[in-house]
N, CA, C, O and the ligand as a Tripos MOL2 file, in Angstrom:
@<TRIPOS>MOLECULE
protein
  301   299    76     0     0
PROTEIN
NO_CHARGES

@<TRIPOS>ATOM
      1 N           0.3760  -23.8570  -18.0690 N.3       1 MET1
      2 CA          0.1390  -23.1280  -16.8140 C.3       1 MET1
      3 C           1.4910  -22.7470  -16.1900 C.2       1 MET1
      4 O           2.3480  -23.6080  -15.9930 O.2       1 MET1
      5 N           1.6770  -21.4600  -15.8820 N.am      2 ASN2
      6 CA          2.9600  -21.0590  -15.3080 C.3       2 ASN2
      7 C           2.9110  -21.0530  -13.7780 C.2       2 ASN2
      8 O           1.8680  -21.3000  -13.1730 O.2       2 ASN2
      9 N           4.0560  -20.7680  -13.1760 N.am      3 CYS3
     10 CA          4.1640  -20.8580  -11.7140 C.3       3 CYS3
     11 C           3.1960  -19.9060  -11.0060 C.2       3 CYS3
     12 O           2.6040  -20.2720   -9.9900 O.2       3 CYS3
     13 N           3.0310  -18.6970  -11.5280 N.am      4 THR4
     14 CA          2.1380  -17.7350  -10.8900 C.3       4 THR4
     15 C           0.7030  -18.2450  -10.8760 C.2       4 THR4
     16 O           0.0060  -18.1460   -9.8670 O.2       4 THR4
     17 N           0.2720  -18.7930  -12.0120 N.am      5 GLN5
     18 CA         -1.0930  -19.3350  -12.0860 C.3       5 GLN5
     19 C          -1.2770  -20.5030  -11.1330 C.2       5 GLN5
     20 O          -2.2980  -20.6200  -10.4560 O.2       5 GLN5
     21 N          -0.2640  -21.3690  -11.0930 N.am      6 VAL6
     22 CA         -0.3460  -22.5280  -10.2130 C.3       6 VAL6
     23 C          -0.4280  -22.0880   -8.7580 C.2       6 VAL6
     24 O          -1.2160  -22.6290   -7.9820 O.2       6 VAL6
     25 N           0.3850  -21.1100   -8.3930 N.am      7 GLN7
     26 CA          0.3880  -20.6800   -6.9950 C.3       7 GLN7
     27 C          -0.9200  -19.9840   -6.6220 C.2       7 GLN7
     28 O          -1.3920  -20.1090   -5.4920 O.2       7 GLN7
     29 N          -1.5040  -19.2510   -7.5720 N.am      8 ASP8
     30 CA         -2.8130  -18.6440   -7.3270 C.3       8 ASP8
     31 C          -3.8740  -19.7290   -7.0830 C.2       8 ASP8
     32 O          -4.6670  -19.6400   -6.1460 O.2       8 ASP8
     33 N          -3.8690  -20.7390   -7.9360 N.am      9 LEU9
     34 CA         -4.8560  -21.8090   -7.8120 C.3       9 LEU9
     35 C          -4.6080  -22.6490   -6.5700 C.2       9 LEU9
     36 O          -5.5520  -23.0990   -5.9210 O.2       9 LEU9
     37 N          -3.3350  -22.8610   -6.2380 N.am     10 ALA10
     38 CA         -3.0220  -23.6290   -5.0400 C.3      10 ALA10
     39 C          -3.5190  -22.8880   -3.7990 C.2      10 ALA10
     40 O          -4.0090  -23.5070   -2.8540 O.2      10 ALA10
     41 N          -3.3870  -21.5570   -3.8060 N.am     11 ALA11
     42 CA         -3.8850  -20.7580   -2.6880 C.3      11 ALA11
     43 C          -5.4000  -20.8890   -2.5730 C.2      11 ALA11
     44 O          -5.9420  -20.9700   -1.4700 O.2      11 ALA11
     45 N          -6.0770  -20.9090   -3.7120 N.am     12 ALA12
     46 CA         -7.5370  -21.0960   -3.7200 C.3      12 ALA12
     47 C          -7.9060  -22.4550   -3.1480 C.2      12 ALA12
     48 O          -8.8840  -22.6040   -2.4150 O.2      12 ALA12
     49 N          -7.0900  -23.4400   -3.5060 N.am     13 LEU13
     50 CA         -7.3040  -24.8050   -3.0190 C.3      13 LEU13
     51 C          -7.2010  -24.8500   -1.4950 C.2      13 LEU13
     52 O          -8.0040  -25.4960   -0.8210 O.2      13 LEU13
     53 N          -6.2040  -24.1560   -0.9720 N.am     14 ILE14
     54 CA         -5.9880  -24.1260    0.4740 C.3      14 ILE14
     55 C          -7.1600  -23.4400    1.1770 C.2      14 ILE14
     56 O          -7.5410  -23.8110    2.2870 O.2      14 ILE14
     57 N          -7.7190  -22.4350    0.5090 N.am     15 ASP15
     58 CA         -8.8750  -21.7340    1.0740 C.3      15 ASP15
     59 C         -10.1820  -22.4910    0.8330 C.2      15 ASP15
     60 O         -11.2660  -21.9590    1.0730 O.2      15 ASP15
     61 N         -10.0730  -23.7310    0.3590 N.am     16 HIS16
     62 CA        -11.2280  -24.5890    0.1110 C.3      16 HIS16
     63 C         -12.1670  -24.0270   -0.9410 C.2      16 HIS16
     64 O         -13.3760  -24.2530   -0.9000 O.2      16 HIS16
     65 N         -11.5930  -23.2940   -1.8830 N.am     17 GLU17
     66 CA        -12.3830  -22.9120   -3.0400 C.3      17 GLU17
     67 C         -12.2990  -24.0740   -4.0200 C.2      17 GLU17
     68 O         -11.2510  -24.7040   -4.1660 O.2      17 GLU17
     69 N         -13.4020  -24.3470   -4.6810 N.am     18 SER18
     70 CA        -13.3750  -25.5080   -5.5620 C.3      18 SER18
     71 C         -12.7540  -25.1510   -6.9090 C.2      18 SER18
     72 O         -13.0130  -24.0910   -7.4790 O.2      18 SER18
     73 N         -11.9390  -26.0600   -7.3880 N.am     19 LEU19
     74 CA        -11.3570  -25.9170   -8.7170 C.3      19 LEU19
     75 C         -12.0120  -26.9350   -9.6300 C.2      19 LEU19
     76 O         -12.4970  -27.9750   -9.1840 O.2      19 LEU19
     77 N         -12.0160  -26.6200  -10.9090 N.am     20 GLY20
     78 CA        -12.5090  -27.6020  -11.8650 C.3      20 GLY20
     79 C         -11.5490  -28.7770  -11.9230 C.2      20 GLY20
     80 O         -10.3680  -28.6350  -11.6050 O.2      20 GLY20
     81 N         -12.0560  -29.9440  -12.3290 N.am     21 PRO21
     82 CA        -11.2010  -31.1440  -12.3710 C.3      21 PRO21
     83 C          -9.9640  -30.9480  -13.2450 C.2      21 PRO21
     84 O          -8.8980  -31.4890  -12.9520 O.2      21 PRO21
     85 N         -10.1110  -30.1790  -14.3080 N.am     22 ARG22
     86 CA         -8.9790  -29.9700  -15.2070 C.3      22 ARG22
     87 C          -7.9250  -29.0660  -14.5660 C.2      22 ARG22
     88 O          -6.7230  -29.3150  -14.6650 O.2      22 ARG22
     89 N          -8.4090  -28.0040  -13.9040 N.am     23 GLU23
     90 CA         -7.4800  -27.1110  -13.2010 C.3      23 GLU23
     91 C          -6.7460  -27.8630  -12.1070 C.2      23 GLU23
     92 O          -5.5310  -27.7400  -11.9460 O.2      23 GLU23
     93 N          -7.5180  -28.6490  -11.3530 N.am     24 LEU24
     94 CA         -6.9490  -29.4190  -10.2480 C.3      24 LEU24
     95 C          -5.8560  -30.3590  -10.7570 C.2      24 LEU24
     96 O          -4.7890  -30.4690  -10.1530 O.2      24 LEU24
     97 N          -6.1320  -31.0330  -11.8680 N.am     25 ALA25
     98 CA         -5.1600  -31.9660  -12.4360 C.3      25 ALA25
     99 C          -3.8970  -31.2200  -12.8730 C.2      25 ALA25
    100 O          -2.7810  -31.7020  -12.6820 O.2      25 ALA25
    101 N          -4.0920  -30.0340  -13.4650 N.am     26 GLU26
    102 CA         -2.9330  -29.2690  -13.9240 C.3      26 GLU26
    103 C          -2.0900  -28.7770  -12.7560 C.2      26 GLU26
    104 O          -0.8600  -28.7950  -12.8130 O.2      26 GLU26
    105 N          -2.7690  -28.3360  -11.6910 N.am     27 VAL27
    106 CA         -2.0580  -27.8820  -10.5020 C.3      27 VAL27
    107 C          -1.2700  -29.0340   -9.8850 C.2      27 VAL27
    108 O          -0.0980  -28.8810   -9.5380 O.2      27 VAL27
    109 N          -1.9250  -30.1880   -9.7520 N.am     28 GLU28
    110 CA         -1.2490  -31.3390   -9.1400 C.3      28 GLU28
    111 C          -0.0520  -31.7830   -9.9770 C.2      28 GLU28
    112 O           1.0010  -32.1370   -9.4480 O.2      28 GLU28
    113 N          -0.2390  -31.7550  -11.2830 N.am     29 GLN29
    114 CA          0.8430  -32.1550  -12.1750 C.3      29 GLN29
    115 C           2.0220  -31.1830  -12.0530 C.2      29 GLN29
    116 O           3.1820  -31.5960  -12.0360 O.2      29 GLN29
    117 N           1.7090  -29.8960  -11.9700 N.am     30 HIS30
    118 CA          2.7690  -28.9020  -11.8410 C.3      30 HIS30
    119 C           3.4870  -29.0430  -10.4980 C.2      30 HIS30
    120 O           4.7150  -28.9870  -10.4330 O.2      30 HIS30
    121 N           2.7150  -29.2250   -9.4360 N.am     31 LEU31
    122 CA          3.3090  -29.3660   -8.1010 C.3      31 LEU31
    123 C           4.2360  -30.5780   -8.0310 C.2      31 LEU31
    124 O           5.2310  -30.5730   -7.3070 O.2      31 LEU31
    125 N           3.8940  -31.6140   -8.7960 N.am     32 ALA32
    126 CA          4.7100  -32.8270   -8.7800 C.3      32 ALA32
    127 C           6.0650  -32.6160   -9.4350 C.2      32 ALA32
    128 O           7.0160  -33.3520   -9.1690 O.2      32 ALA32
    129 N           6.1470  -31.5970  -10.2990 N.am     33 THR33
    130 CA          7.3840  -31.4140  -11.0520 C.3      33 THR33
    131 C           8.1310  -30.1360  -10.7030 C.2      33 THR33
    132 O           9.2930  -29.9810  -11.0790 O.2      33 THR33
    133 N           7.4790  -29.2080   -9.9820 N.am     34 CYS34
    134 CA          8.0900  -27.9060   -9.7160 C.3      34 CYS34
    135 C           8.3100  -27.7420   -8.2120 C.2      34 CYS34
    136 O           7.3550  -27.5450   -7.4600 O.2      34 CYS34
    137 N           9.5560  -27.8210   -7.7810 N.am     35 SER35
    138 CA          9.8290  -27.7670   -6.3440 C.3      35 SER35
    139 C           9.5310  -26.3880   -5.7640 C.2      35 SER35
    140 O           9.1550  -26.2840   -4.5970 O.2      35 SER35
    141 N           9.6920  -25.3290   -6.5550 N.am     36 ALA36
    142 CA          9.4170  -23.9820   -6.0530 C.3      36 ALA36
    143 C           7.9380  -23.8340   -5.6880 C.2      36 ALA36
    144 O           7.6060  -23.3090   -4.6260 O.2      36 ALA36
    145 N           7.0580  -24.3000   -6.5720 N.am     37 CYS37
    146 CA          5.6210  -24.2080   -6.3040 C.3      37 CYS37
    147 C           5.2080  -25.1530   -5.1820 C.2      37 CYS37
    148 O           4.3390  -24.8280   -4.3720 O.2      37 CYS37
    149 N           5.8400  -26.3250   -5.1430 N.am     38 ARG38
    150 CA          5.5060  -27.2680   -4.0880 C.3      38 ARG38
    151 C           5.8740  -26.6820   -2.7200 C.2      38 ARG38
    152 O           5.1370  -26.8340   -1.7460 O.2      38 ARG38
    153 N           7.0160  -26.0180   -2.6710 N.am     39 TYR39
    154 CA          7.4520  -25.3760   -1.4320 C.3      39 TYR39
    155 C           6.4610  -24.2850   -1.0160 C.2      39 TYR39
    156 O           6.0620  -24.2130    0.1470 O.2      39 TYR39
    157 N           6.0670  -23.4390   -1.9710 N.am     40 GLU40
    158 CA          5.0900  -22.3810   -1.6880 C.3      40 GLU40
    159 C           3.7830  -22.9860   -1.1730 C.2      40 GLU40
    160 O           3.1940  -22.5050   -0.2050 O.2      40 GLU40
    161 N           3.3500  -24.0470   -1.8440 N.am     41 TYR41
    162 CA          2.1010  -24.7010   -1.4910 C.3      41 TYR41
    163 C           2.1650  -25.2800   -0.0790 C.2      41 TYR41
    164 O           1.2420  -25.1020    0.7150 O.2      41 TYR41
    165 N           3.2660  -25.9790    0.2260 N.am     42 GLU42
    166 CA          3.4100  -26.5620    1.5570 C.3      42 GLU42
    167 C           3.4540  -25.4850    2.6320 C.2      42 GLU42
    168 O           2.8550  -25.6470    3.6960 O.2      42 GLU42
    169 N           4.1580  -24.3880    2.3660 N.am     43 MET43
    170 CA          4.2460  -23.3010    3.3340 C.3      43 MET43
    171 C           2.8770  -22.6540    3.5590 C.2      43 MET43
    172 O           2.4860  -22.3830    4.6950 O.2      43 MET43
    173 N           2.1580  -22.4120    2.4610 N.am     44 ASP44
    174 CA          0.8210  -21.8120    2.5740 C.3      44 ASP44
    175 C          -0.1210  -22.7190    3.3570 C.2      44 ASP44
    176 O          -0.9160  -22.2670    4.1810 O.2      44 ASP44
    177 N          -0.0040  -24.0160    3.0690 N.am     45 ARG45
    178 CA         -0.8810  -24.9720    3.7410 C.3      45 ARG45
    179 C          -0.5580  -25.0230    5.2360 C.2      45 ARG45
    180 O          -1.4510  -25.0940    6.0800 O.2      45 ARG45
    181 N           0.7330  -24.9860    5.5360 N.am     46 TRP46
    182 CA          1.1620  -25.0120    6.9320 C.3      46 TRP46
    183 C           0.6790  -23.7570    7.6560 C.2      46 TRP46
    184 O           0.1590  -23.8330    8.7700 O.2      46 TRP46
    185 N           0.8570  -22.6060    7.0130 N.am     47 MET47
    186 CA          0.4410  -21.3490    7.6300 C.3      47 MET47
    187 C          -1.0650  -21.3270    7.8670 C.2      47 MET47
    188 O          -1.5220  -20.8810    8.9200 O.2      47 MET47
    189 N          -1.8320  -21.8030    6.9000 N.am     48 SER48
    190 CA         -3.2880  -21.7620    7.0550 C.3      48 SER48
    191 C          -3.7310  -22.7080    8.1640 C.2      48 SER48
    192 O          -4.7200  -22.4510    8.8500 O.2      48 SER48
    193 N          -2.9830  -23.8200    8.3370 N.am     49 ARG49
    194 CA         -3.3250  -24.7520    9.4110 C.3      49 ARG49
    195 C          -3.0180  -24.1260   10.7690 C.2      49 ARG49
    196 O          -3.7950  -24.2690   11.7130 O.2      49 ARG49
    197 N          -1.8940  -23.4400   10.8640 N.am     50 ILE50
    198 CA         -1.5340  -22.7440   12.0950 C.3      50 ILE50
    199 C          -2.6120  -21.7150   12.4370 C.2      50 ILE50
    200 O          -3.0640  -21.6250   13.5790 O.2      50 ILE50
    201 N          -3.0130  -20.9460   11.4300 N.am     51 VAL51
    202 CA         -3.9970  -19.8890   11.6490 C.3      51 VAL51
    203 C          -5.3220  -20.4680   12.1260 C.2      51 VAL51
    204 O          -5.9900  -19.9090   12.9960 O.2      51 VAL51
    205 N          -5.6940  -21.6270   11.5200 N.am     52 ARG52
    206 CA         -6.9780  -22.2220   11.8690 C.3      52 ARG52
    207 C          -6.9700  -22.9110   13.2170 C.2      52 ARG52
    208 O          -7.9730  -22.8790   13.9290 O.2      52 ARG52
    209 N          -5.8520  -23.5390   13.5870 N.am     53 THR53
    210 CA         -5.8650  -24.4170   14.7450 C.3      53 THR53
    211 C          -5.2550  -23.8080   16.0010 C.2      53 THR53
    212 O          -5.4420  -24.3340   17.0980 O.2      53 THR53
    213 N          -4.5370  -22.7160   15.8520 N.am     54 ARG54
    214 CA         -3.8750  -22.1360   17.0100 C.3      54 ARG54
    215 C          -4.3380  -20.7070   17.2190 C.2      54 ARG54
    216 O          -5.0250  -20.1300   16.3760 O.2      54 ARG54
    217 N          -3.9540  -20.1500   18.3490 N.am     55 VAL55
    218 CA         -4.1970  -18.7370   18.5510 C.3      55 VAL55
    219 C          -3.4670  -17.9840   17.4420 C.2      55 VAL55
    220 O          -2.4640  -18.4630   16.9120 O.2      55 VAL55
    221 N          -3.9760  -16.8070   17.0970 N.am     56 PRO56
    222 CA         -3.3040  -16.0460   16.0370 C.3      56 PRO56
    223 C          -1.8130  -15.9090   16.3330 C.2      56 PRO56
    224 O          -1.3940  -15.7380   17.4770 O.2      56 PRO56
    225 N          -1.0380  -15.9890   15.2680 N.am     57 ILE57
    226 CA          0.4050  -16.0550   15.4110 C.3      57 ILE57
    227 C           0.9710  -14.7980   16.0830 C.2      57 ILE57
    228 O           2.0290  -14.8420   16.7110 O.2      57 ILE57
    229 N           0.2530  -13.6790   15.9410 N.am     58 VAL58
    230 CA          0.7320  -12.4500   16.5760 C.3      58 VAL58
    231 C           0.6460  -12.5400   18.1010 C.2      58 VAL58
    232 O           1.3480  -11.8290   18.8200 O.2      58 VAL58
    233 N          -0.2480  -13.4490   18.5870 N.am     59 GLN59
    234 CA         -0.3820  -13.6010   20.0300 C.3      59 GLN59
    235 C           0.4850  -14.7440   20.5670 C.2      59 GLN59
    236 O           0.5210  -14.9950   21.7710 O.2      59 GLN59
    237 N           1.1700  -15.4210   19.6720 N.am     60 THR60
    238 CA          2.0360  -16.5070   20.1020 C.3      60 THR60
    239 C           3.3390  -15.9320   20.6570 C.2      60 THR60
    240 O           3.9760  -15.1070   20.0020 O.2      60 THR60
    241 N           3.7370  -16.3570   21.8490 N.am     61 PRO61
    242 CA          5.0010  -15.8480   22.3780 C.3      61 PRO61
    243 C           6.1460  -16.1700   21.4250 C.2      61 PRO61
    244 O           6.1700  -17.2570   20.8470 O.2      61 PRO61
    245 N           7.0790  -15.2660   21.2500 N.am     62 PRO62
    246 CA          8.1770  -15.4940   20.3010 C.3      62 PRO62
    247 C           8.9060  -16.8120   20.5460 C.2      62 PRO62
    248 O           9.3100  -17.4770   19.5930 O.2      62 PRO62
    249 N           9.0810  -17.1990   21.8150 N.am     63 ASP63
    250 CA          9.7790  -18.4520   22.1070 C.3      63 ASP63
    251 C           9.0440  -19.6480   21.5080 C.2      63 ASP63
    252 O           9.6550  -20.5570   20.9470 O.2      63 ASP63
    253 N           7.7160  -19.6250   21.6410 N.am     64 THR64
    254 CA          6.9050  -20.7170   21.1040 C.3      64 THR64
    255 C           7.0150  -20.7590   19.5880 C.2      64 THR64
    256 O           7.1690  -21.8220   18.9870 O.2      64 THR64
    257 N           6.9310  -19.5850   18.9860 N.am     65 TYR65
    258 CA          7.0060  -19.4910   17.5400 C.3      65 TYR65
    259 C           8.3450  -20.0250   17.0360 C.2      65 TYR65
    260 O           8.4070  -20.7590   16.0490 O.2      65 TYR65
    261 N           9.4100  -19.6420   17.7310 N.am     66 LEU66
    262 CA         10.7380  -20.0960   17.3240 C.3      66 LEU66
    263 C          10.8920  -21.6020   17.5020 C.2      66 LEU66
    264 O          11.5360  -22.2620   16.6860 O.2      66 LEU66
    265 N          10.3070  -22.1460   18.5600 N.am     67 SER67
    266 CA         10.4390  -23.5860   18.7570 C.3      67 SER67
    267 C           9.6550  -24.3520   17.7040 C.2      67 SER67
    268 O          10.0580  -25.4430   17.3010 O.2      67 SER67
    269 N           8.5300  -23.7860   17.2530 N.am     68 ILE68
    270 CA          7.7740  -24.4050   16.1520 C.3      68 ILE68
    271 C           8.6330  -24.4140   14.8930 C.2      68 ILE68
    272 O           8.7450  -25.4280   14.2050 O.2      68 ILE68
    273 N           9.2380  -23.2580   14.6050 N.am     69 LEU69
    274 CA         10.0650  -23.1500   13.4140 C.3      69 LEU69
    275 C          11.2420  -24.1220   13.4620 C.2      69 LEU69
    276 O          11.5390  -24.7860   12.4680 O.2      69 LEU69
    277 N          11.9030  -24.2070   14.5980 N.am     70 SER70
    278 CA         13.0640  -25.0970   14.6720 C.3      70 SER70
    279 C          12.6380  -26.5520   14.6020 C.2      70 SER70
    280 O          13.3610  -27.3890   14.0610 O.2      70 SER70
    281 N          11.4480  -26.8610   15.1550 N.am     71 ALA71
    282 CA         10.9330  -28.2290   15.0480 C.3      71 ALA71
    283 C          10.7070  -28.6080   13.5940 C.2      71 ALA71
    284 O          10.9630  -29.7420   13.1870 O.2      71 ALA71
    285 N          10.2210  -27.6390   12.8100 N.am     72 ILE72
    286 CA          9.9740  -27.9060   11.4000 C.3      72 ILE72
    287 C          11.3000  -28.0860   10.6620 C.2      72 ILE72
    288 O          11.4310  -28.9670    9.8120 O.2      72 ILE72
    289 N          12.2760  -27.2490   10.9900 N.am     73 GLU73
    290 CA         13.5710  -27.3770   10.3160 C.3      73 GLU73
    291 C          14.2200  -28.7210   10.6280 C.2      73 GLU73
    292 O          14.9100  -29.3020    9.7900 O.2      73 GLU73
    293 N          13.9890  -29.2030   11.8440 N.am     74 GLU74
    294 CA         14.5580  -30.4970   12.2060 C.3      74 GLU74
    295 C          13.7650  -31.6500   11.6100 C.2      74 GLU74
    296 O          14.2050  -32.7990   11.6210 O.2      74 GLU74
    297 N          12.5740  -31.3170   11.0840 N.am     75 GLY75
    298 CA         11.7540  -32.3350   10.4450 C.3      75 GLY75
    299 C          11.0170  -33.1380   11.4770 C.2      75 GLY75
    300 O          10.2680  -34.0520   11.1300 O.2      75 GLY75
    301 ZN          6.0900  -23.7890  -10.5530 Zn       76 ZN76
@<TRIPOS>BOND
     1     1     2 1
     2     2     3 1
     3     3     4 2
     4     3     5 am
     5     5     6 1
     6     6     7 1
     7     7     8 2
     8     7     9 am
     9     9    10 1
    10    10    11 1
    11    11    12 2
    12    11    13 am
    13    13    14 1
    14    14    15 1
    15    15    16 2
    16    15    17 am
    17    17    18 1
    18    18    19 1
    19    19    20 2
    20    19    21 am
    21    21    22 1
    22    22    23 1
    23    23    24 2
    24    23    25 am
    25    25    26 1
    26    26    27 1
    27    27    28 2
    28    27    29 am
    29    29    30 1
    30    30    31 1
    31    31    32 2
    32    31    33 am
    33    33    34 1
    34    34    35 1
    35    35    36 2
    36    35    37 am
    37    37    38 1
    38    38    39 1
    39    39    40 2
    40    39    41 am
    41    41    42 1
    42    42    43 1
    43    43    44 2
    44    43    45 am
    45    45    46 1
    46    46    47 1
    47    47    48 2
    48    47    49 am
    49    49    50 1
    50    50    51 1
    51    51    52 2
    52    51    53 am
    53    53    54 1
    54    54    55 1
    55    55    56 2
    56    55    57 am
    57    57    58 1
    58    58    59 1
    59    59    60 2
    60    59    61 am
    61    61    62 1
    62    62    63 1
    63    63    64 2
    64    63    65 am
    65    65    66 1
    66    66    67 1
    67    67    68 2
    68    67    69 am
    69    69    70 1
    70    70    71 1
    71    71    72 2
    72    71    73 am
    73    73    74 1
    74    74    75 1
    75    75    76 2
    76    75    77 am
    77    77    78 1
    78    78    79 1
    79    79    80 2
    80    79    81 am
    81    81    82 1
    82    82    83 1
    83    83    84 2
    84    83    85 am
    85    85    86 1
    86    86    87 1
    87    87    88 2
    88    87    89 am
    89    89    90 1
    90    90    91 1
    91    91    92 2
    92    91    93 am
    93    93    94 1
    94    94    95 1
    95    95    96 2
    96    95    97 am
    97    97    98 1
    98    98    99 1
    99    99   100 2
   100    99   101 am
   101   101   102 1
   102   102   103 1
   103   103   104 2
   104   103   105 am
   105   105   106 1
   106   106   107 1
   107   107   108 2
   108   107   109 am
   109   109   110 1
   110   110   111 1
   111   111   112 2
   112   111   113 am
   113   113   114 1
   114   114   115 1
   115   115   116 2
   116   115   117 am
   117   117   118 1
   118   118   119 1
   119   119   120 2
   120   119   121 am
   121   121   122 1
   122   122   123 1
   123   123   124 2
   124   123   125 am
   125   125   126 1
   126   126   127 1
   127   127   128 2
   128   127   129 am
   129   129   130 1
   130   130   131 1
   131   131   132 2
   132   131   133 am
   133   133   134 1
   134   134   135 1
   135   135   136 2
   136   135   137 am
   137   137   138 1
   138   138   139 1
   139   139   140 2
   140   139   141 am
   141   141   142 1
   142   142   143 1
   143   143   144 2
   144   143   145 am
   145   145   146 1
   146   146   147 1
   147   147   148 2
   148   147   149 am
   149   149   150 1
   150   150   151 1
   151   151   152 2
   152   151   153 am
   153   153   154 1
   154   154   155 1
   155   155   156 2
   156   155   157 am
   157   157   158 1
   158   158   159 1
   159   159   160 2
   160   159   161 am
   161   161   162 1
   162   162   163 1
   163   163   164 2
   164   163   165 am
   165   165   166 1
   166   166   167 1
   167   167   168 2
   168   167   169 am
   169   169   170 1
   170   170   171 1
   171   171   172 2
   172   171   173 am
   173   173   174 1
   174   174   175 1
   175   175   176 2
   176   175   177 am
   177   177   178 1
   178   178   179 1
   179   179   180 2
   180   179   181 am
   181   181   182 1
   182   182   183 1
   183   183   184 2
   184   183   185 am
   185   185   186 1
   186   186   187 1
   187   187   188 2
   188   187   189 am
   189   189   190 1
   190   190   191 1
   191   191   192 2
   192   191   193 am
   193   193   194 1
   194   194   195 1
   195   195   196 2
   196   195   197 am
   197   197   198 1
   198   198   199 1
   199   199   200 2
   200   199   201 am
   201   201   202 1
   202   202   203 1
   203   203   204 2
   204   203   205 am
   205   205   206 1
   206   206   207 1
   207   207   208 2
   208   207   209 am
   209   209   210 1
   210   210   211 1
   211   211   212 2
   212   211   213 am
   213   213   214 1
   214   214   215 1
   215   215   216 2
   216   215   217 am
   217   217   218 1
   218   218   219 1
   219   219   220 2
   220   219   221 am
   221   221   222 1
   222   222   223 1
   223   223   224 2
   224   223   225 am
   225   225   226 1
   226   226   227 1
   227   227   228 2
   228   227   229 am
   229   229   230 1
   230   230   231 1
   231   231   232 2
   232   231   233 am
   233   233   234 1
   234   234   235 1
   235   235   236 2
   236   235   237 am
   237   237   238 1
   238   238   239 1
   239   239   240 2
   240   239   241 am
   241   241   242 1
   242   242   243 1
   243   243   244 2
   244   243   245 am
   245   245   246 1
   246   246   247 1
   247   247   248 2
   248   247   249 am
   249   249   250 1
   250   250   251 1
   251   251   252 2
   252   251   253 am
   253   253   254 1
   254   254   255 1
   255   255   256 2
   256   255   257 am
   257   257   258 1
   258   258   259 1
   259   259   260 2
   260   259   261 am
   261   261   262 1
   262   262   263 1
   263   263   264 2
   264   263   265 am
   265   265   266 1
   266   266   267 1
   267   267   268 2
   268   267   269 am
   269   269   270 1
   270   270   271 1
   271   271   272 2
   272   271   273 am
   273   273   274 1
   274   274   275 1
   275   275   276 2
   276   275   277 am
   277   277   278 1
   278   278   279 1
   279   279   280 2
   280   279   281 am
   281   281   282 1
   282   282   283 1
   283   283   284 2
   284   283   285 am
   285   285   286 1
   286   286   287 1
   287   287   288 2
   288   287   289 am
   289   289   290 1
   290   290   291 1
   291   291   292 2
   292   291   293 am
   293   293   294 1
   294   294   295 1
   295   295   296 2
   296   295   297 am
   297   297   298 1
   298   298   299 1
   299   299   300 2
@<TRIPOS>SUBSTRUCTURE
     1 MET1         2 RESIDUE 1 A MET
     2 ASN2         6 RESIDUE 1 A ASN
     3 CYS3        10 RESIDUE 1 A CYS
     4 THR4        14 RESIDUE 1 A THR
     5 GLN5        18 RESIDUE 1 A GLN
     6 VAL6        22 RESIDUE 1 A VAL
     7 GLN7        26 RESIDUE 1 A GLN
     8 ASP8        30 RESIDUE 1 A ASP
     9 LEU9        34 RESIDUE 1 A LEU
    10 ALA10       38 RESIDUE 1 A ALA
    11 ALA11       42 RESIDUE 1 A ALA
    12 ALA12       46 RESIDUE 1 A ALA
    13 LEU13       50 RESIDUE 1 A LEU
    14 ILE14       54 RESIDUE 1 A ILE
    15 ASP15       58 RESIDUE 1 A ASP
    16 HIS16       62 RESIDUE 1 A HIS
    17 GLU17       66 RESIDUE 1 A GLU
    18 SER18       70 RESIDUE 1 A SER
    19 LEU19       74 RESIDUE 1 A LEU
    20 GLY20       78 RESIDUE 1 A GLY
    21 PRO21       82 RESIDUE 1 A PRO
    22 ARG22       86 RESIDUE 1 A ARG
    23 GLU23       90 RESIDUE 1 A GLU
    24 LEU24       94 RESIDUE 1 A LEU
    25 ALA25       98 RESIDUE 1 A ALA
    26 GLU26      102 RESIDUE 1 A GLU
    27 VAL27      106 RESIDUE 1 A VAL
    28 GLU28      110 RESIDUE 1 A GLU
    29 GLN29      114 RESIDUE 1 A GLN
    30 HIS30      118 RESIDUE 1 A HIS
    31 LEU31      122 RESIDUE 1 A LEU
    32 ALA32      126 RESIDUE 1 A ALA
    33 THR33      130 RESIDUE 1 A THR
    34 CYS34      134 RESIDUE 1 A CYS
    35 SER35      138 RESIDUE 1 A SER
    36 ALA36      142 RESIDUE 1 A ALA
    37 CYS37      146 RESIDUE 1 A CYS
    38 ARG38      150 RESIDUE 1 A ARG
    39 TYR39      154 RESIDUE 1 A TYR
    40 GLU40      158 RESIDUE 1 A GLU
    41 TYR41      162 RESIDUE 1 A TYR
    42 GLU42      166 RESIDUE 1 A GLU
    43 MET43      170 RESIDUE 1 A MET
    44 ASP44      174 RESIDUE 1 A ASP
    45 ARG45      178 RESIDUE 1 A ARG
    46 TRP46      182 RESIDUE 1 A TRP
    47 MET47      186 RESIDUE 1 A MET
    48 SER48      190 RESIDUE 1 A SER
    49 ARG49      194 RESIDUE 1 A ARG
    50 ILE50      198 RESIDUE 1 A ILE
    51 VAL51      202 RESIDUE 1 A VAL
    52 ARG52      206 RESIDUE 1 A ARG
    53 THR53      210 RESIDUE 1 A THR
    54 ARG54      214 RESIDUE 1 A ARG
    55 VAL55      218 RESIDUE 1 A VAL
    56 PRO56      222 RESIDUE 1 A PRO
    57 ILE57      226 RESIDUE 1 A ILE
    58 VAL58      230 RESIDUE 1 A VAL
    59 GLN59      234 RESIDUE 1 A GLN
    60 THR60      238 RESIDUE 1 A THR
    61 PRO61      242 RESIDUE 1 A PRO
    62 PRO62      246 RESIDUE 1 A PRO
    63 ASP63      250 RESIDUE 1 A ASP
    64 THR64      254 RESIDUE 1 A THR
    65 TYR65      258 RESIDUE 1 A TYR
    66 LEU66      262 RESIDUE 1 A LEU
    67 SER67      266 RESIDUE 1 A SER
    68 ILE68      270 RESIDUE 1 A ILE
    69 LEU69      274 RESIDUE 1 A LEU
    70 SER70      278 RESIDUE 1 A SER
    71 ALA71      282 RESIDUE 1 A ALA
    72 ILE72      286 RESIDUE 1 A ILE
    73 GLU73      290 RESIDUE 1 A GLU
    74 GLU74      294 RESIDUE 1 A GLU
    75 GLY75      298 RESIDUE 1 A GLY
    76 ZN76       301 GROUP 0 **** ****
């Protein structure tokens, strides 16, 4: 499974689409070893959580958005 396939499946996972147990295992195994895909996955998951739990990001005042970003950079 290459990075593109993993990222496609990871996006499906974030959207709560069900994956087969074998696909899921392959995605998890790839994420454990590939920092690029893990980063994409974490970012997608974070974005989807923001979209679900907050007002749409386009309506977020820029100051708020920037403070969220800097909070994340600071860990
Ligand atoms: Zn990868």
